[in-house]
Rosetta silent file (secondary structure, phi, psi, omega in degrees, C-alpha in Angstrom):
SEQUENCE: QVQLVESGGGLVQAGGSLRLSCTASGSISNFRAMGWYRQAPGKQRELVASITRDGTTNYADSMKGRFTISRDNLKNTVFLQMNSLKPEDTAVYYCKATVRYSSRDIWGQGTQVTVSS
SCORE:     score description
SCORE:     0.000 S_00000001
   1 L     0.000  121.660  177.955   -4.184  -10.910   -1.035 S_00000001
   2 L   -71.475  139.696  177.546   -2.009   -7.923   -1.898 S_00000001
   3 L  -116.258  150.785  177.113    1.637   -8.300   -0.955 S_00000001
   4 E  -114.772  134.259  179.060    4.251   -5.670   -0.171 S_00000001
   5 E  -125.561  119.015  177.989    7.894   -6.150   -1.086 S_00000001
   6 E   -92.066  151.993  174.914   10.577   -3.878    0.333 S_00000001
   7 E  -154.871  166.912  175.316   13.978   -3.339   -1.218 S_00000001
   8 L   105.037   -5.557  178.276   16.903   -0.948   -1.049 S_00000001
   9 L   -71.924  171.910  179.176   18.328   -1.741    2.356 S_00000001
  10 E   162.587 -165.214 -179.291   21.989   -2.359    2.940 S_00000001
  11 E  -103.734  130.685 -179.258   25.141   -1.227    4.684 S_00000001
  12 E  -143.396  151.503  176.946   26.088    2.445    4.557 S_00000001
  13 E   -79.337  155.356  176.578   28.489    4.690    6.439 S_00000001
  14 L   -54.770  137.184 -177.093   27.260    7.374    8.789 S_00000001
  15 L    92.789  -11.723 -178.531   26.287   10.466    6.844 S_00000001
  16 L   -82.890 -175.217 -177.027   25.347    8.423    3.795 S_00000001
  17 L  -131.819  153.592  172.174   22.020    7.899    2.054 S_00000001
  18 E  -144.298  152.013  172.512   19.742    5.052    1.063 S_00000001
  19 E  -122.583  119.365  177.490   16.433    4.892   -0.747 S_00000001
  20 E   -93.551  147.026  176.513   13.999    2.198    0.251 S_00000001
  21 E  -124.332  144.523  174.983   11.212    1.027   -2.015 S_00000001
  22 E  -130.069  110.455 -176.955    7.962   -0.733   -1.146 S_00000001
  23 E  -108.467  129.027  178.905    6.166   -2.188   -4.137 S_00000001
  24 E   -93.807  149.856  179.977    2.645   -3.548   -3.883 S_00000001
  25 L   -78.122   -9.074  175.741    1.365   -6.445   -5.980 S_00000001
  26 L  -132.263 -172.406 -178.059   -1.796   -4.409   -6.599 S_00000001
  27 L   -69.466  130.795  177.944   -2.808   -0.785   -6.892 S_00000001
  28 H   -75.761   -6.962  174.239   -1.744    1.353   -3.947 S_00000001
  29 H   -67.914  -14.061  176.949   -4.838    3.451   -4.562 S_00000001
  30 H   -79.847   -6.030 -179.006   -6.634    0.696   -2.643 S_00000001
  31 E  -106.160  137.863  178.542   -4.816    1.779    0.499 S_00000001
  32 E   -83.616  -16.793  174.971   -5.859    4.789    2.543 S_00000001
  33 E  -161.467  152.249  172.707   -2.357    5.147    3.919 S_00000001
  34 E  -134.410  153.137 -176.865    1.079    3.593    3.657 S_00000001
  35 E  -154.335  165.142  173.947    3.988    3.930    5.966 S_00000001
  36 E  -112.726  135.154  175.844    7.471    2.913    6.928 S_00000001
  37 E  -126.035  162.354  176.051    8.250    1.523   10.352 S_00000001
  38 E  -140.962  153.970  178.423   11.476    0.281   11.829 S_00000001
  39 E  -139.311  116.891  176.277   12.529   -2.086   14.562 S_00000001
  40 L   -91.041  157.667 -179.598   15.984   -2.143   16.100 S_00000001
  41 L   -55.799  129.538  177.760   17.210   -5.130   18.124 S_00000001
  42 L    77.337    4.949 -178.584   15.620   -5.146   21.557 S_00000001
  43 L  -121.532  162.120  177.248   13.331   -2.234   20.755 S_00000001
  44 L   -76.422  155.008  175.066    9.700   -1.846   19.781 S_00000001
  45 L   -67.663  136.556 -177.228    8.672   -1.217   16.230 S_00000001
  46 E  -131.618  153.224  176.788    8.240    2.510   15.636 S_00000001
  47 E   -70.217  135.981  172.937    6.771    4.759   12.978 S_00000001
  48 E  -101.738  -55.436 -178.836    9.252    6.386   10.642 S_00000001
  49 E  -162.561  155.016  177.077    6.953    8.131    8.165 S_00000001
  50 E  -141.180  160.024  178.427    3.554    7.723    6.568 S_00000001
  51 E  -143.342  131.851 -179.344    1.712    9.036    3.544 S_00000001
  52 E   -86.659  174.857 -178.722   -2.018    9.066    2.941 S_00000001
  53 L   -60.408  -32.073  179.964   -3.861    8.397   -0.272 S_00000001
  54 L   -91.773    6.990  173.271   -4.100   12.139   -0.936 S_00000001
  55 L    94.786    3.581  177.571   -0.373   12.620   -0.291 S_00000001
  56 L   -70.748  130.707 -176.455   -0.417   13.984    3.243 S_00000001
  57 E  -110.593  156.116  177.958    2.818   13.019    4.996 S_00000001
  58 E  -144.601  138.897 -177.601    3.735   12.512    8.612 S_00000001
  59 E  -130.445  147.184  168.089    7.172   11.939   10.150 S_00000001
  60 L   -66.668  147.314 -173.855    8.554   10.885   13.481 S_00000001
  61 H   -55.781  -40.327 -175.835   10.348   13.841   15.041 S_00000001
  62 H   -71.776  -11.472 -179.529   13.806   12.277   14.815 S_00000001
  63 H  -102.509  -13.401 -177.317   13.405   11.731   11.065 S_00000001
  64 L   -59.878  132.447  179.630   12.127   15.174   10.116 S_00000001
  65 L    87.589  -16.081  179.277   14.497   16.922    7.742 S_00000001
  66 L  -110.993  -35.824 -176.355   16.473   13.749    7.019 S_00000001
  67 E  -110.902  147.190  177.092   13.895   11.328    5.609 S_00000001
  68 E  -135.312  126.236  176.591   11.357   11.868    2.849 S_00000001
  69 E  -101.301  140.846  178.506    8.448    9.595    2.026 S_00000001
  70 E  -149.689  169.131 -179.120    6.866    9.700   -1.419 S_00000001
  71 E  -139.141  149.467  174.865    4.668    7.578   -3.638 S_00000001
  72 E  -125.965  101.277 -175.160    4.417    6.710   -7.315 S_00000001
  73 L   -65.278  -31.862 -179.648    0.911    5.480   -8.046 S_00000001
  74 L   -67.496  -32.037 -179.533    1.830    4.325  -11.575 S_00000001
  75 L   -96.671    0.199 -178.335    4.545    2.072  -10.160 S_00000001
  76 L    53.439   42.095 -172.805    2.466    1.046   -7.106 S_00000001
  77 E  -133.773  140.550  171.300    5.478    1.982   -5.024 S_00000001
  78 E  -113.639  138.629 -176.855    6.196    4.029   -1.931 S_00000001
  79 E  -114.998  154.381  170.376    9.713    5.303   -1.346 S_00000001
  80 E  -131.658  106.955  175.854   11.670    6.364    1.699 S_00000001
  81 E   -87.614  121.299 -176.938   14.656    8.561    0.942 S_00000001
  82 E  -116.740  118.107  179.345   17.002    8.526    3.924 S_00000001
  83 L  -116.447  163.997  178.153   19.792   11.092    4.140 S_00000001
  84 L    49.507   48.622 -176.014   22.356   11.936    6.811 S_00000001
  85 L   -66.236  145.986 -178.769   22.056    8.447    8.217 S_00000001
  86 L  -120.877  156.185  177.709   23.222    7.783   11.753 S_00000001
  87 H   -55.044  -32.590  179.606   24.255    4.535   13.459 S_00000001
  88 H   -72.396   -4.995  173.407   21.059    4.742   15.528 S_00000001
  89 H   -83.475   -5.227  178.536   19.057    4.442   12.299 S_00000001
  90 L   -61.823  124.826 -176.642   20.202    0.816   12.094 S_00000001
  91 E  -178.240  171.281  166.639   17.109   -1.379   12.083 S_00000001
  92 E   -89.409  127.825 -178.417   14.873   -3.564    9.994 S_00000001
  93 E  -102.756  128.166 -177.458   12.586   -1.269    8.031 S_00000001
  94 E  -116.420  145.598  174.026    9.065   -2.456    7.295 S_00000001
  95 E  -100.671  139.472  177.626    6.439   -1.169    4.918 S_00000001
  96 E  -132.503  140.933  175.239    2.807   -1.128    6.033 S_00000001
  97 E  -126.577  137.896  176.304   -0.369   -0.445    4.113 S_00000001
  98 E  -106.365  122.416 -174.990   -3.813    0.163    5.575 S_00000001
  99 E   -67.142  137.547 -179.578   -6.601   -1.065    3.364 S_00000001
 100 L   -62.034  141.676  178.401   -9.112    1.574    2.303 S_00000001
 101 L    64.348   22.380  175.233  -12.490    1.458    4.085 S_00000001
 102 L  -154.749  176.574  175.394  -11.114   -0.872    6.741 S_00000001
 103 L  -108.763   14.939 -177.600   -8.598   -1.030    9.551 S_00000001
 104 L   -77.178  131.730  178.761   -6.786   -4.016    8.068 S_00000001
 105 E  -107.745  145.238  173.805   -3.040   -3.656    7.778 S_00000001
 106 E  -120.661  133.741 -179.074   -0.692   -5.436    5.415 S_00000001
 107 E  -115.123  148.092  170.548    3.011   -5.663    6.242 S_00000001
 108 L   -85.298 -179.642 -174.973    6.029   -6.353    4.120 S_00000001
 109 L   -86.508  -12.548  177.341    8.804   -8.722    5.124 S_00000001
 110 L    95.591  153.559  175.643   11.254   -5.967    6.023 S_00000001
 111 E  -137.403  135.375 -174.962   14.639   -4.832    4.751 S_00000001
 112 E   -81.237  131.831  171.689   17.768   -4.438    6.860 S_00000001
 113 E  -119.673  123.889  179.046   19.474   -1.062    7.092 S_00000001
 114 E  -123.928  124.403 -179.446   22.836   -0.950    8.817 S_00000001
 115 E  -113.407  118.158 -178.947   24.678    2.320    9.380 S_00000001
 116 E   -92.908  148.956 -178.119   28.310    2.034   10.406 S_00000001
 117 L   -89.904    0.000    0.000   30.110    4.713   12.418 S_00000001
């Protein structure tokens, strides 16, 4: 079973930046898409950004222009560069991978991002 491990979360002031990493225990080429989701207290989990196996990206409207998702196949890692952070970006950020040729999803354990005003 492939596992995903997120890292890079932490406490940052409004306007600051963080880069999250999601490293898979196996090749990310086995996934047809990977994505970042977030869940704030009392709210539903929502899509932040996703990237397909061929590099096509998709962003939630509120993240466009501030967040960038990318992948490094050699490092089996997907990144989320977050700039111009706002207090409302505070949430637990989760990495998700969808297994190729199936609809099975694998989730990471999440990493906390806290943006202070």
